[in-house]
LUMFITI-58148 format. One record per atom (N, C-alpha, C, O): residue number from 1; residue in three letters; atom name; x, y, z. Coordinates in steps of 0.02 Angstrom, whole numbers. Layout:
BEGIN
NUM ALA CA X Y Z
...
END
This chain:
BEGIN
1 MET N -897 -550 761
1 MET CA -854 -571 703
1 MET C -889 -543 640
1 MET O -950 -534 639
2 TYR N -851 -530 591
2 TYR CA -877 -505 527
2 TYR C -911 -559 488
2 TYR O -905 -619 501
3 ASP N -950 -534 437
3 ASP CA -985 -581 390
3 ASP C -941 -590 330
3 ASP O -927 -542 293
4 LYS N -920 -653 320
4 LYS CA -876 -669 263
4 LYS C -906 -657 198
4 LYS O -868 -649 150
5 LYS N -972 -654 191
5 LYS CA -1006 -640 127
5 LYS C -996 -566 108
5 LYS O -1005 -550 49
6 TYR N -980 -524 151
6 TYR CA -976 -451 137
6 TYR C -904 -424 155
6 TYR O -895 -368 181
7 MET N -857 -466 140
7 MET CA -785 -442 151
7 MET C -765 -388 103
7 MET O -784 -388 44
8 PRO N -727 -341 129
8 PRO CA -698 -292 77
8 PRO C -649 -330 33
8 PRO O -614 -375 57
9 ARG N -646 -311 -28
9 ARG CA -598 -343 -74
9 ARG C -528 -314 -65
9 ARG O -478 -349 -72
10 HIS N -526 -252 -51
10 HIS CA -462 -215 -50
10 HIS C -459 -171 10
10 HIS O -504 -130 21
11 ILE N -407 -178 52
11 ILE CA -396 -136 110
11 ILE C -328 -100 98
11 ILE O -278 -130 78
12 ALA N -329 -35 113
12 ALA CA -266 3 109
12 ALA C -246 24 177
12 ALA O -289 36 220
13 ILE N -183 30 191
13 ILE CA -160 46 260
13 ILE C -104 97 260
13 ILE O -53 86 228
14 ILE N -112 153 295
14 ILE CA -58 198 310
14 ILE C -29 176 375
14 ILE O -60 187 427
15 MET N 31 146 374
15 MET CA 60 119 435
15 MET C 96 169 474
15 MET O 158 172 470
16 ASP N 64 210 512
16 ASP CA 94 267 546
16 ASP C 106 251 619
16 ASP O 70 214 652
17 GLY N 163 283 642
17 GLY CA 179 277 715
17 GLY C 237 235 731
17 GLY O 250 224 791
18 ASN N 275 210 684
18 ASN CA 336 172 703
18 ASN C 386 209 744
18 ASN O 411 184 794
19 ARG N 400 270 723
19 ARG CA 446 313 757
19 ARG C 421 333 827
19 ARG O 458 330 875
20 ARG N 360 352 832
20 ARG CA 324 373 890
20 ARG C 330 312 941
20 ARG O 349 321 999
21 TRP N 313 252 918
21 TRP CA 315 192 960
21 TRP C 383 181 989
21 TRP O 389 166 1049
22 ALA N 437 187 946
22 ALA CA 508 179 968
22 ALA C 526 231 1020
22 ALA O 552 215 1073
23 LYS N 513 291 1005
23 LYS CA 532 347 1047
23 LYS C 503 338 1119
23 LYS O 536 353 1169
24 ALA N 441 313 1121
24 ALA CA 408 302 1188
24 ALA C 443 249 1228
24 ALA O 434 245 1289
25 ARG N 483 209 1194
25 ARG CA 522 156 1229
25 ARG C 598 171 1230
25 ARG O 639 129 1248
26 GLY N 614 231 1210
26 GLY CA 682 252 1215
26 GLY C 727 219 1163
26 GLY O 787 211 1173
27 LYS N 697 199 1107
27 LYS CA 734 161 1054
27 LYS C 738 210 992
27 LYS O 705 262 990
28 SER N 780 187 943
28 SER CA 792 221 884
28 SER C 735 213 833
28 SER O 696 166 837
29 ALA N 730 259 786
29 ALA CA 682 254 736
29 ALA C 685 190 696
29 ALA O 635 160 678
30 SER N 744 170 682
30 SER CA 756 107 645
30 SER C 728 47 681
30 SER O 701 0 650
31 PHE N 735 49 749
31 PHE CA 703 -8 788
31 PHE C 628 -8 779
31 PHE O 599 -62 771
32 GLY N 597 50 781
32 GLY CA 524 55 767
32 GLY C 503 28 699
32 GLY O 451 -4 691
33 HIS N 546 42 651
33 HIS CA 528 19 581
33 HIS C 533 -55 577
33 HIS O 492 -87 544
34 LYS N 587 -87 614
34 LYS CA 594 -157 614
34 LYS C 534 -193 643
34 LYS O 509 -244 619
35 GLU N 510 -159 702
35 GLU CA 451 -192 734
35 GLU C 390 -181 688
35 GLU O 347 -224 684
36 GLY N 386 -125 654
36 GLY CA 332 -112 606
36 GLY C 331 -164 552
36 GLY O 278 -189 533
37 ALA N 389 -181 529
37 ALA CA 396 -231 473
37 ALA C 371 -299 496
37 ALA O 341 -336 457
38 LYS N 385 -317 562
38 LYS CA 360 -381 590
38 LYS C 284 -383 593
38 LYS O 252 -434 579
39 THR N 256 -323 613
39 THR CA 182 -319 612
39 THR C 153 -325 543
39 THR O 103 -358 533
40 LEU N 187 -290 493
40 LEU CA 161 -295 425
40 LEU C 160 -367 399
40 LEU O 112 -389 368
41 GLU N 213 -403 414
41 GLU CA 218 -474 392
41 GLU C 161 -517 422
41 GLU O 130 -558 388
42 LYS N 151 -504 486
42 LYS CA 95 -539 523
42 LYS C 29 -526 491
42 LYS O -10 -572 478
43 ILE N 13 -460 478
43 ILE CA -48 -436 452
43 ILE C -62 -461 380
43 ILE O -118 -480 364
44 VAL N -8 -460 339
44 VAL CA -15 -482 269
44 VAL C -30 -557 269
44 VAL O -71 -579 229
45 ARG N 1 -597 310
45 ARG CA -11 -668 314
45 ARG C -87 -679 335
45 ARG O -123 -722 308
46 TYR N -107 -639 382
46 TYR CA -175 -646 407
46 TYR C -226 -627 353
46 TYR O -276 -661 344
47 ALA N -211 -571 317
47 ALA CA -255 -551 262
47 ALA C -261 -606 210
47 ALA O -315 -617 183
48 ASN N -207 -640 197
48 ASN CA -206 -698 149
48 ASN C -250 -757 178
48 ASN O -289 -789 142
49 LYS N -241 -768 242
49 LYS CA -280 -822 272
49 LYS C -357 -813 272
49 LYS O -395 -860 264
50 ILE N -376 -749 281
50 ILE CA -451 -735 284
50 ILE C -482 -727 216
50 ILE O -543 -721 209
51 GLY N -437 -726 164
51 GLY CA -466 -719 97
51 GLY C -470 -648 65
51 GLY O -501 -638 13
52 LEU N -436 -601 98
52 LEU CA -431 -532 67
52 LEU C -396 -537 -1
52 LEU O -346 -571 -9
53 GLU N -425 -500 -48
53 GLU CA -397 -505 -116
53 GLU C -336 -457 -126
53 GLU O -287 -474 -159
54 TYR N -343 -398 -98
54 TYR CA -284 -349 -106
54 TYR C -275 -314 -39
54 TYR O -322 -300 -3
55 ILE N -209 -301 -24
55 ILE CA -193 -257 30
55 ILE C -139 -210 5
55 ILE O -89 -232 -22
56 THR N -149 -145 15
56 THR CA -96 -96 -9
56 THR C -75 -59 53
56 THR O -116 -35 93
57 VAL N -4 -54 59
57 VAL CA 21 -18 119
57 VAL C 66 37 97
57 VAL O 98 30 44
58 TYR N 71 89 132
58 TYR CA 111 148 119
58 TYR C 177 137 155
58 TYR O 180 149 215
59 ALA N 233 113 120
59 ALA CA 295 99 149
59 ALA C 344 157 149
59 ALA O 380 167 198
60 PHE N 346 195 97
60 PHE CA 392 249 91
60 PHE C 366 295 38
60 PHE O 358 276 -20
61 SER N 354 359 59
61 SER CA 328 411 14
61 SER C 384 451 -21
61 SER O 443 448 -3
62 THR N 364 486 -70
62 THR CA 415 530 -107
62 THR C 437 585 -58
62 THR O 490 614 -67
63 GLU N 399 599 -8
63 GLU CA 421 653 44
63 GLU C 465 626 96
63 GLU O 499 664 131
64 ASN N 467 563 103
64 ASN CA 507 529 158
64 ASN C 582 537 148
64 ASN O 620 527 195
65 TRP N 604 555 87
65 TRP CA 675 570 76
65 TRP C 702 627 121
65 TRP O 762 635 132
66 LYS N 654 667 145
66 LYS CA 672 725 184
66 LYS C 697 706 257
66 LYS O 725 747 294
67 ARG N 684 641 275
67 ARG CA 703 618 341
67 ARG C 778 616 350
67 ARG O 815 624 301
68 ALA N 800 604 408
68 ALA CA 874 595 420
68 ALA C 903 541 376
68 ALA O 872 489 364
69 GLU N 964 555 351
69 GLU CA 994 508 304
69 GLU C 1004 439 334
69 GLU O 995 388 300
70 ASP N 1024 435 397
70 ASP CA 1034 368 427
70 ASP C 970 332 432
70 ASP O 969 271 421
71 GLU N 915 365 448
71 GLU CA 849 331 451
71 GLU C 828 309 383
71 GLU O 801 254 377
72 VAL N 838 346 334
72 VAL CA 819 326 263
72 VAL C 857 266 240
72 VAL O 828 221 210
73 LYS N 924 264 255
73 LYS CA 967 207 233
73 LYS C 944 145 272
73 LYS O 940 90 244
74 ALA N 930 155 337
74 ALA CA 908 91 374
74 ALA C 840 68 350
74 ALA O 829 7 348
75 LEU N 796 109 333
75 LEU CA 728 94 310
75 LEU C 736 56 242
75 LEU O 707 3 232
76 MET N 776 85 196
76 MET CA 786 55 130
76 MET C 814 -16 137
76 MET O 792 -63 104
77 LEU N 862 -20 180
77 LEU CA 895 -91 192
77 LEU C 843 -138 219
77 LEU O 841 -196 198
78 LEU N 800 -114 265
78 LEU CA 752 -159 295
78 LEU C 701 -178 239
78 LEU O 682 -237 233
79 LEU N 681 -132 199
79 LEU CA 636 -148 141
79 LEU C 662 -195 92
79 LEU O 626 -238 66
80 GLN N 729 -189 76
80 GLN CA 762 -231 28
80 GLN C 765 -302 59
80 GLN O 746 -350 25
81 ASN N 785 -308 118
81 ASN CA 787 -375 152
81 ASN C 715 -407 153
81 ASN O 705 -467 145
82 TYR N 668 -363 164
82 TYR CA 595 -390 168
82 TYR C 578 -417 101
82 TYR O 552 -473 99
83 LEU N 591 -383 44
83 LEU CA 576 -409 -23
83 LEU C 615 -471 -38
83 LEU O 588 -517 -69
84 ASP N 676 -475 -18
84 ASP CA 718 -535 -30
84 ASP C 690 -593 4
84 ASP O 688 -649 -23
85 ASP N 668 -581 63
85 ASP CA 637 -637 104
85 ASP C 573 -662 73
85 ASP O 561 -722 71
86 TYR N 528 -614 48
86 TYR CA 468 -635 16
86 TYR C 481 -675 -48
86 TYR O 445 -723 -64
87 ALA N 534 -654 -84
87 ALA CA 549 -689 -144
87 ALA C 571 -764 -128
87 ALA O 557 -810 -167
88 LYS N 605 -774 -73
88 LYS CA 625 -844 -51
88 LYS C 566 -882 -34
88 LYS O 563 -942 -48
89 ARG N 516 -851 -5
89 ARG CA 458 -889 22
89 ARG C 400 -889 -27
89 ARG O 344 -907 -8
90 ALA N 414 -870 -91
90 ALA CA 359 -864 -142
90 ALA C 320 -928 -152
90 ALA O 259 -926 -161
91 ASP N 353 -984 -150
91 ASP CA 324 -1048 -164
91 ASP C 281 -1077 -106
91 ASP O 243 -1125 -115
92 THR N 288 -1047 -47
92 THR CA 256 -1075 13
92 THR C 196 -1031 38
92 THR O 149 -1055 70
93 GLU N 201 -970 24
93 GLU CA 151 -923 53
93 GLU C 98 -902 9
93 GLU O 47 -877 32
94 ASN N 106 -910 -58
94 ASN CA 56 -892 -111
94 ASN C 31 -820 -107
94 ASN O -28 -805 -119
95 ILE N 80 -773 -89
95 ILE CA 64 -703 -88
95 ILE C 97 -668 -149
95 ILE O 156 -679 -164
96 LYS N 57 -628 -183
96 LYS CA 85 -596 -243
96 LYS C 103 -525 -224
96 LYS O 60 -486 -202
97 VAL N 170 -507 -232
97 VAL CA 196 -443 -213
97 VAL C 201 -396 -274
97 VAL O 225 -417 -327
98 LYS N 178 -332 -267
98 LYS CA 182 -284 -317
98 LYS C 209 -221 -286
98 LYS O 196 -207 -227
99 ILE N 246 -184 -324
99 ILE CA 273 -119 -299
99 ILE C 238 -61 -336
99 ILE O 236 -60 -397
100 LEU N 211 -14 -296
100 LEU CA 179 49 -325
100 LEU C 226 108 -312
100 LEU O 239 125 -255
101 GLY N 249 138 -364
101 GLY CA 294 197 -357
101 GLY C 350 201 -409
101 GLY O 359 156 -451
102 ASP N 385 252 -404
102 ASP CA 444 265 -449
102 ASP C 506 231 -425
102 ASP O 542 258 -383
103 ILE N 518 172 -451
103 ILE CA 577 129 -426
103 ILE C 639 155 -455
103 ILE O 693 137 -430
104 SER N 638 200 -512
104 SER CA 699 218 -548
104 SER C 742 260 -498
104 SER O 803 261 -507
105 ALA N 715 293 -449
105 ALA CA 754 333 -403
105 ALA C 788 293 -348
105 ALA O 825 320 -307
106 LEU N 775 226 -347
106 LEU CA 804 184 -298
106 LEU C 870 155 -316
106 LEU O 891 159 -374
107 SER N 904 128 -268
107 SER CA 973 98 -284
107 SER C 963 38 -333
107 SER O 909 9 -338
108 VAL N 1017 24 -366
108 VAL CA 1021 -33 -416
108 VAL C 1005 -100 -375
108 VAL O 972 -145 -400
109 GLY N 1028 -104 -318
109 GLY CA 1016 -165 -278
109 GLY C 944 -170 -259
109 GLY O 917 -225 -263
110 MET N 911 -116 -239
110 MET CA 843 -117 -223
110 MET C 799 -131 -282
110 MET O 748 -165 -275
111 GLN N 817 -105 -340
111 GLN CA 779 -114 -400
111 GLN C 783 -191 -422
111 GLN O 734 -218 -448
112 LYS N 841 -224 -410
112 LYS CA 845 -294 -425
112 LYS C 806 -333 -381
112 LYS O 774 -381 -403
113 SER N 805 -316 -314
113 SER CA 766 -351 -264
113 SER C 692 -344 -282
113 SER O 655 -392 -274
114 ILE N 671 -287 -306
114 ILE CA 599 -275 -322
114 ILE C 583 -319 -381
114 ILE O 534 -356 -378
115 GLN N 621 -317 -435
115 GLN CA 606 -356 -495
115 GLN C 606 -428 -478
115 GLN O 563 -465 -503
116 ASN N 652 -453 -438
116 ASN CA 656 -522 -419
116 ASN C 593 -548 -383
116 ASN O 563 -600 -397
117 CYS N 576 -504 -333
117 CYS CA 519 -521 -290
117 CYS C 454 -524 -333
117 CYS O 415 -571 -330
118 MET N 445 -473 -373
118 MET CA 384 -470 -412
118 MET C 382 -532 -464
118 MET O 330 -562 -475
119 GLU N 437 -547 -493
119 GLU CA 440 -602 -542
119 GLU C 430 -669 -505
119 GLU O 396 -713 -531
120 ARG N 459 -677 -444
120 ARG CA 453 -742 -409
120 ARG C 380 -752 -387
120 ARG O 357 -809 -384
121 THR N 343 -699 -370
121 THR CA 276 -704 -343
121 THR C 220 -693 -390
121 THR O 162 -701 -372
122 LYS N 235 -673 -452
122 LYS CA 185 -652 -501
122 LYS C 127 -702 -513
122 LYS O 70 -683 -528
123 ASP N 142 -765 -507
123 ASP CA 91 -816 -524
123 ASP C 52 -840 -463
123 ASP O 8 -883 -467
124 ASN N 69 -811 -404
124 ASN CA 36 -835 -342
124 ASN C -38 -807 -344
124 ASN O -52 -753 -371
125 THR N -81 -847 -315
125 THR CA -154 -833 -320
125 THR C -186 -808 -255
125 THR O -246 -795 -253
126 GLY N -147 -800 -203
126 GLY CA -174 -775 -142
126 GLY C -181 -700 -143
126 GLY O -192 -670 -196
127 VAL N -175 -670 -89
127 VAL CA -184 -594 -83
127 VAL C -128 -563 -127
127 VAL O -72 -587 -131
128 THR N -150 -506 -158
128 THR CA -100 -461 -193
128 THR C -76 -410 -143
128 THR O -115 -369 -118
129 PHE N -17 -411 -129
129 PHE CA 14 -367 -80
129 PHE C 51 -310 -114
129 PHE O 108 -317 -137
130 ASN N 15 -252 -117
130 ASN CA 47 -193 -147
130 ASN C 88 -153 -98
130 ASN O 63 -134 -45
131 ILE N 149 -139 -112
131 ILE CA 192 -100 -70
131 ILE C 203 -32 -103
131 ILE O 237 -29 -153
132 ALA N 177 20 -77
132 ALA CA 188 89 -106
132 ALA C 255 110 -81
132 ALA O 266 120 -21
133 LEU N 304 116 -130
133 LEU CA 371 126 -115
133 LEU C 401 181 -159
133 LEU O 403 174 -220
134 ASN N 426 237 -127
134 ASN CA 443 296 -165
134 ASN C 377 317 -203
134 ASN O 378 327 -264
135 TYR N 324 322 -166
135 TYR CA 260 335 -198
135 TYR C 233 401 -174
135 TYR O 236 418 -115
136 GLY N 205 439 -224
136 GLY CA 168 499 -206
136 GLY C 108 500 -251
136 GLY O 113 488 -312
137 GLY N 50 516 -221
137 GLY CA -16 516 -258
137 GLY C -18 564 -314
137 GLY O -40 546 -369
138 ARG N 4 626 -303
138 ARG CA 0 676 -355
138 ARG C 50 658 -411
138 ARG O 35 666 -470
139 ASP N 110 633 -391
139 ASP CA 155 610 -445
139 ASP C 124 554 -487
139 ASP O 134 551 -547
140 GLU N 87 510 -455
140 GLU CA 58 457 -495
140 GLU C 9 484 -545
140 GLU O 7 461 -602
141 ILE N -29 531 -525
141 ILE CA -77 561 -570
141 ILE C -44 601 -628
141 ILE O -65 597 -686
142 ILE N 9 637 -610
142 ILE CA 48 672 -659
142 ILE C 77 625 -711
142 ILE O 76 641 -770
143 ARG N 100 569 -690
143 ARG CA 128 517 -738
143 ARG C 73 489 -782
143 ARG O 85 477 -842
144 ALA N 13 477 -754
144 ALA CA -41 453 -793
144 ALA C -63 504 -845
144 ALA O -77 485 -902
145 VAL N -67 571 -825
145 VAL CA -89 624 -873
145 VAL C -36 629 -926
145 VAL O -54 639 -984
146 LYS N 26 623 -912
146 LYS CA 81 627 -964
146 LYS C 75 569 -1012
146 LYS O 81 579 -1072
147 SER N 63 509 -988
147 SER CA 58 452 -1029
147 SER C -4 456 -1077
147 SER O 0 437 -1136
148 ILE N -58 482 -1051
148 ILE CA -117 493 -1093
148 ILE C -108 548 -1142
148 ILE O -133 544 -1198
149 ALA N -73 602 -1122
149 ALA CA -59 663 -1167
149 ALA C -15 639 -1226
149 ALA O -23 660 -1283
150 LYS N 31 594 -1208
150 LYS CA 74 572 -1265
150 LYS C 34 530 -1316
150 LYS O 47 534 -1376
151 GLU N -13 492 -1293
151 GLU CA -56 454 -1338
151 GLU C -96 502 -1383
151 GLU O -105 490 -1442
152 VAL N -120 556 -1352
152 VAL CA -157 607 -1394
152 VAL C -110 641 -1443
152 VAL O -127 652 -1501
153 LYS N -53 657 -1420
153 LYS CA -1 692 -1464
153 LYS C 17 646 -1524
153 LYS O 24 669 -1581
154 ASP N 24 580 -1509
154 ASP CA 41 531 -1560
154 ASP C -18 515 -1603
154 ASP O -10 479 -1652
155 GLY N -76 539 -1588
155 GLY CA -135 529 -1630
155 GLY C -166 461 -1619
155 GLY O -205 438 -1661
156 LYS N -151 427 -1561
156 LYS CA -177 364 -1549
156 LYS C -245 369 -1519
156 LYS O -286 323 -1528
157 ILE N -261 422 -1483
157 ILE CA -330 437 -1460
157 ILE C -347 507 -1464
157 ILE O -302 549 -1469
158 ASP N -410 525 -1461
158 ASP CA -433 594 -1459
158 ASP C -445 615 -1387
158 ASP O -455 573 -1343
159 VAL N -442 681 -1376
159 VAL CA -455 708 -1311
159 VAL C -522 682 -1283
159 VAL O -530 666 -1224
160 GLU N -569 679 -1328
160 GLU CA -638 658 -1306
160 GLU C -639 584 -1287
160 GLU O -689 560 -1260
161 ASP N -588 549 -1300
161 ASP CA -588 477 -1280
161 ASP C -566 466 -1206
161 ASP O -569 411 -1179
162 ILE N -543 522 -1175
162 ILE CA -516 513 -1106
162 ILE C -572 504 -1059
162 ILE O -618 545 -1058
163 THR N -571 456 -1020
163 THR CA -619 433 -970
163 THR C -587 420 -900
163 THR O -526 414 -893
164 GLU N -631 416 -850
164 GLU CA -607 391 -784
164 GLU C -569 327 -788
164 GLU O -517 317 -757
165 GLU N -600 281 -830
165 GLU CA -571 217 -834
165 GLU C -500 220 -868
165 GLU O -455 183 -850
166 MET N -494 262 -913
166 MET CA -424 272 -948
166 MET C -376 295 -900
166 MET O -319 271 -899
167 ILE N -394 342 -859
167 ILE CA -349 371 -807
167 ILE C -330 314 -760
167 ILE O -271 301 -747
168 SER N -383 277 -733
168 SER CA -370 223 -690
168 SER C -321 170 -717
168 SER O -280 142 -681
169 ASN N -328 157 -781
169 ASN CA -285 108 -817
169 ASN C -215 134 -824
169 ASN O -171 95 -843
170 ASN N -200 200 -810
170 ASN CA -133 224 -817
170 ASN C -100 236 -748
170 ASN O -48 269 -742
171 LEU N -132 209 -696
171 LEU CA -109 216 -630
171 LEU C -70 151 -610
171 LEU O -72 100 -645
172 TYR N -34 155 -554
172 TYR CA 3 96 -533
172 TYR C -47 39 -515
172 TYR O -29 -19 -519
173 THR N -108 57 -497
173 THR CA -156 6 -473
173 THR C -198 -21 -531
173 THR O -249 -53 -518
174 LYS N -179 -9 -593
174 LYS CA -222 -29 -651
174 LYS C -245 -103 -642
174 LYS O -208 -146 -618
175 GLU N -306 -114 -661
175 GLU CA -335 -181 -660
175 GLU C -352 -207 -589
175 GLU O -372 -264 -580
176 GLU N -343 -162 -539
176 GLU CA -363 -182 -470
176 GLU C -424 -139 -449
176 GLU O -432 -83 -473
177 PRO N -465 -166 -407
177 PRO CA -520 -126 -382
177 PRO C -494 -73 -333
177 PRO O -445 -85 -299
178 ASP N -527 -16 -331
178 ASP CA -511 36 -283
178 ASP C -517 7 -211
178 ASP O -554 -41 -203
179 PRO N -484 34 -159
179 PRO CA -489 13 -94
179 PRO C -560 21 -68
179 PRO O -591 73 -78
180 ASP N -585 -30 -34
180 ASP CA -648 -24 -1
180 ASP C -643 11 67
180 ASP O -690 42 91
181 LEU N -583 3 96
181 LEU CA -573 27 166
181 LEU C -501 49 174
181 LEU O -455 12 156
182 LEU N -491 110 203
182 LEU CA -427 139 217
182 LEU C -417 133 293
182 LEU O -462 155 330
183 ILE N -363 106 319
183 ILE CA -349 109 391
183 ILE C -286 151 397
183 ILE O -235 142 363
184 ARG N -294 201 444
184 ARG CA -229 237 464
184 ARG C -219 231 538
184 ARG O -265 246 576
185 THR N -161 210 558
185 THR CA -143 203 631
185 THR C -115 268 656
185 THR O -101 315 618
186 SER N -106 269 722
186 SER CA -74 321 762
186 SER C -114 386 774
186 SER O -89 435 802
187 GLY N -179 384 751
187 GLY CA -225 438 768
187 GLY C -222 496 719
187 GLY O -263 541 726
188 GLU N -177 500 671
188 GLU CA -170 554 625
188 GLU C -233 551 576
188 GLU O -256 497 556
189 LEU N -258 612 561
189 LEU CA -321 615 517
189 LEU C -307 645 451
189 LEU O -337 697 435
190 ARG N -263 617 412
190 ARG CA -251 643 347
190 ARG C -227 585 302
190 ARG O -211 530 325
191 LEU N -226 599 235
191 LEU CA -208 548 186
191 LEU C -132 550 165
191 LEU O -106 500 139
192 SER N -99 603 177
192 SER CA -28 612 161
192 SER C -8 589 93
192 SER O 39 550 84
193 ASN N -48 614 43
193 ASN CA -33 599 -27
193 ASN C -35 528 -48
193 ASN O 2 506 -92
194 PHE N -80 490 -15
194 PHE CA -85 418 -26
194 PHE C -148 401 -67
194 PHE O -203 410 -43
195 LEU N -140 378 -126
195 LEU CA -193 356 -169
195 LEU C -253 402 -176
195 LEU O -310 382 -167
196 PRO N -238 465 -193
196 PRO CA -294 514 -197
196 PRO C -345 502 -248
196 PRO O -403 521 -238
197 TRP N -327 472 -303
197 TRP CA -379 452 -354
197 TRP C -420 394 -332
197 TRP O -481 394 -339
198 GLN N -383 342 -304
198 GLN CA -416 280 -291
198 GLN C -461 284 -227
198 GLN O -506 242 -220
199 LEU N -450 331 -183
199 LEU CA -486 333 -122
199 LEU C -550 375 -119
199 LEU O -577 388 -66
200 VAL N -573 395 -181
200 VAL CA -629 444 -177
200 VAL C -694 418 -147
200 VAL O -733 458 -122
201 TYR N -707 352 -148
201 TYR CA -769 325 -117
201 TYR C -747 268 -64
201 TYR O -785 223 -48
202 THR N -686 273 -41
202 THR CA -666 224 10
202 THR C -690 242 78
202 THR O -697 301 93
203 GLU N -704 195 120
203 GLU CA -720 208 190
203 GLU C -658 217 231
203 GLU O -611 178 224
204 PHE N -657 267 272
204 PHE CA -595 284 311
204 PHE C -603 261 383
204 PHE O -656 272 412
205 LEU N -550 229 414
205 LEU CA -550 216 483
205 LEU C -483 236 512
205 LEU O -430 213 491
206 PHE N -487 282 563
206 PHE CA -425 308 595
206 PHE C -422 275 661
206 PHE O -472 273 697
207 ILE N -365 247 678
207 ILE CA -357 206 739
207 ILE C -300 237 781
207 ILE O -244 248 758
208 ASP N -319 248 845
208 ASP CA -272 283 891
208 ASP C -227 229 924
208 ASP O -229 217 985
209 LYS N -187 198 880
209 LYS CA -136 147 900
209 LYS C -80 151 852
209 LYS O -89 156 791
210 ASN N -19 150 881
210 ASN CA 37 151 834
210 ASN C 46 81 798
210 ASN O 31 28 824
211 TRP N 71 88 736
211 TRP CA 74 26 691
211 TRP C 107 -30 723
211 TRP O 78 -84 714
212 PRO N 159 -32 758
212 PRO CA 187 -94 787
212 PRO C 143 -131 839
212 PRO O 154 -189 854
213 ASP N 92 -94 864
213 ASP CA 44 -123 909
213 ASP C -16 -152 874
213 ASP O -57 -182 908
214 PHE N -24 -143 805
214 PHE CA -82 -166 769
214 PHE C -83 -238 766
214 PHE O -30 -268 754
215 THR N -143 -273 777
215 THR CA -146 -345 780
215 THR C -199 -370 729
215 THR O -234 -333 694
216 GLU N -200 -439 727
216 GLU CA -251 -470 684
216 GLU C -323 -453 709
216 GLU O -370 -446 670
217 ASP N -329 -447 774
217 ASP CA -395 -428 802
217 ASP C -415 -357 781
217 ASP O -474 -343 770
218 ASP N -365 -312 776
218 ASP CA -378 -245 751
218 ASP C -402 -248 677
218 ASP O -447 -210 659
219 LEU N -376 -291 637
219 LEU CA -400 -298 568
219 LEU C -466 -327 567
219 LEU O -509 -304 529
220 ASP N -479 -378 607
220 ASP CA -548 -403 614
220 ASP C -603 -349 631
220 ASP O -657 -343 602
221 ASN N -580 -310 683
221 ASN CA -624 -255 704
221 ASN C -637 -203 650
221 ASN O -692 -178 642
222 ALA N -586 -189 615
222 ALA CA -592 -142 557
222 ALA C -640 -169 505
222 ALA O -679 -130 477
223 ILE N -640 -231 491
223 ILE CA -688 -262 443
223 ILE C -760 -258 470
223 ILE O -808 -242 435
224 VAL N -764 -275 535
224 VAL CA -832 -269 569
224 VAL C -855 -195 560
224 VAL O -912 -184 539
225 GLU N -816 -148 575
225 GLU CA -837 -77 570
225 GLU C -858 -62 495
225 GLU O -910 -32 483
226 PHE N -818 -82 449
226 PHE CA -833 -78 378
226 PHE C -899 -102 361
226 PHE O -936 -70 324
227 GLN N -917 -161 387
227 GLN CA -979 -194 370
227 GLN C -1040 -159 403
227 GLN O -1097 -172 383
228 LYS N -1028 -117 451
228 LYS CA -1085 -77 479
228 LYS C -1105 -19 437
228 LYS O -1160 7 444
229 ARG N -1062 1 396
229 ARG CA -1071 62 355
229 ARG C -1112 47 289
229 ARG O -1112 -8 261
230 THR N -1146 100 270
230 THR CA -1187 95 209
230 THR C -1150 135 154
230 THR O -1142 196 160
231 ARG N -1129 103 104
231 ARG CA -1091 137 48
231 ARG C -1136 156 -7
231 ARG O -1165 114 -41
232 LYS N -1140 224 -17
232 LYS CA -1192 253 -64
232 LYS C -1162 273 -131
232 LYS O -1198 278 -181
233 PHE N -1097 285 -133
233 PHE CA -1065 305 -195
233 PHE C -1094 365 -225
233 PHE O -1096 370 -287
234 GLY N -1118 413 -186
234 GLY CA -1150 473 -211
234 GLY C -1225 471 -221
234 GLY O -1258 521 -235
235 ALA N -1250 411 -213
235 ALA CA -1325 405 -216
235 ALA C -1358 427 -153
235 ALA O -1325 439 -102
236 ASN N -1425 433 -156
236 ASN CA -1462 455 -90
236 ASN C -1457 400 -39
236 ASN O -1483 407 16
END
C-alpha cells in the first residue's frame, strides 16, 4: 500500500482504449465509451475518498471531431448526461467539477450543462475533477500567448514582465498545481496534445490495460509506483 504522507496532489489520466475494448467484445464504440464513463465515475469517487486534491482526465480532444459523426454525437450526449448527473449529486458527493477547453464550439445544450455543473459544484471541498473537453494543449498555449500579448499591446504589462508563472496563470489550469503523475491506459506511449505545458516535470506511467478495465487497485498501484520514484526537477 502507498504512504499517505507522500500522496500525489494531482493525477492526470489519458483514458485510452474504450473503442478497442468494445471492438474486442463485438460491441460499438459508443458502448465502449459508456463503460469507460462508468469506470471514470468509479475512479473519481475513489480519488475523492483517498484524499486526492485534483484529477484531470482527457475526455474529448480538439482532434476527436475527426471521428465518425455518429460516434461524436453519442459521446457528446454521454458527456452531457454525465455532467447533468454530477450537478444533481453536487450536494452529496462533495466533488468540484471544472471543464478545461474551448466550450464555445459545443452545442448550446452542452454549454448550459457545463455551466450548471460547474456552478452547482463550485463550493465543494473534495477532489477537483477537471474534464478536458474540446481541449488541445497547443491551442491552450496559443490562447495564453494571445491573452498576454493583448495585455502588452494595451500597455498593461511590459514584455520583460512575462514569466512562467504568468503563462501558467493564463492556462485553463490556473491556480492549480501541475500534475505529479500522468497515467495513460491501453499501452500507447504518447501525450496526444494533452497538457504539454503542465506535464514538463510530471512522472509518466503507461499501463497496458484498456480504460474500461481500470480499477481502484490500478490507481493504488500507480500511486505506489509514483512513490518509488525520485523527483529531481532538473537537479542532480
